[in-house]
N, C-alpha and C positions, 0 to 999 in steps of 0.2 A: 533855537525850539519854540515849537507852537503844541499849547495844551489846551483840551479840548473842550473842558467846562470847567464852571466856578469851583471852587472847593468851600467845604460846607464843615462845620464842626473842627475847627482846625485848633488843634493843638501842639505846643511847642514846649519842652522840656529840655533843660540842662541843669541838673541834680549832680552832676559830676565833680563837685569841687567838695575835698574832705574839708570836714571844718577845722581839724588839726592843722592843717596846713594852709587855707585860704579863709579870708572874711569876704562874703557877698552884700553888696547894697543894692536895695529894689528886689524885684520878683524874677527868679532864675526860668520861669515858666510863665506861658502866655496862651489865653484863649480867645480865637477870633470867629465869631458866627459865622463868616464866610467872605473868601479871597476871591473877588472877580478873576477871571482869565486873565492873565497877563498885569496882573496889577502887583503891587509891590505893598506889605506891609511890615511895620518892625515896633521894636517895645527895646528897650534899653536899660541894663543893669552892671554893675561894677564887679569887678573880681579883684580882690588884691590880697596877695602874695603874704604871708606871714614872716619868709624866710626866704633869701635869694638860693638860687639852685635851678637846675633844670626841672620839668613837669611835662609829660605825656599828656595834653589834654584829650579828652573825649569828644566826639562829635557830636552836637544838639540832635533831640529825635523831635522830628515833626509827624505829625498823624494826621491823618483827615479823611472827609469821605468828599471822591471826586465830584460825584453828582449831589445835589442839593435833597436829602429825604430818601437815598438809595440805602442807606444802613451797609456799604460795604468799604470798611475803613481800608485806606491805604497808607504806606510808608514809601518818601519819597514821590516820583514823577510818573507819567505816562503821557509819552508824547503820541499826538493825533495820527492815526495813518491817512498819509499821502496830504500831509498838512506840513 
């Protein structure tokens, strides 16, 4: 998959870990001013269950502006046409 442009104002949020069931270490969210097309960024945090058993984890939410400064917020990615 090829993406058309850099992403700006990238916000990652993973706050769906209930405090009564899990403890977290580190920030479960991150903000990146920009991510160039084709680049990878990462951050790390730890989630520890307080008791054994199944849990259905929800996906992380990522929001961004696809073109620096255009102000149009996107969720997910958009493929380039003809790319």
